[in-house]
N, C-alpha and C positions, 0 to 999 in steps of 0.2 A: 504494500500500500504506500502510496506517495505521501499522503497527508496524515498527520497525526489526528486522532479523534478520541472519543471517550474510551475506546477499547485499546487503541494503538498508541503507545507512548511515543513522544517525539524522537527519542534515540532509536526506536525500532522502525521509524518511517524512513522513506527514501531521502526526504529533506534532512533528517538528522544524520543519516549515513553519508551524505555528501561531505560532511565535515571531515571524515576520515580521509577522503580523497584530497580535499583542499589542504589538509595538513601535510600530505606527501608531495604536493606539487611545489610548494616553496619557490615560486617564480623561476622555475627551470624547466627545460624540456625533459620529459621522461617517456620511456617506451611504455606503451599501453600494457604489454605483458608484464613488465616489471611492476607497474602500478597495481595491476590486479593481484599479483603475487604478494605485494606488500600489504594489500588491504582486504584480501579474500576472507580473512578470519571474521570480518565485520559484516559480511554479506551471507545470507542463507543460501543464495544461488547466484549464478552469474547474471541472471536477468535483473536483479536488484542493482548490481554494479553498473550494468548497461543503462538502466533507467537513471541512475545517479549521474552518469556521464552525459546523458542526453539533457537532463535539466541543467547541469552546469554549462554545457555547450550553449544552450539557448540563453542563459543568463549572460554568458560571456559575449555572445553576439549582440545582445541588447545593450550592454553597458561597457564593453571593452573592445569593441571593433573586432570580435572574433578571435581574440588572442588567448584562448585556452591552450596552455602549453603542453600538448601531447604530441607524440609522434607515432606513426604506425609501426609495422614490423621493421 
């Protein structure tokens, strides 16, 4: 679930889990596989990780001219 609600706590939501990704980015370019391996313990499945990246990417495009610092393979 993306949004926290009465049943889902903030830290269990995608929005809360995005913070783990942001902590690892630290204004540097990082390989997507390395980022996932560094944060996988915080996500129940890879789709949560991908949803988090999607939300971060959209925020980045809206506020930072698309400068989410990730690289592909």
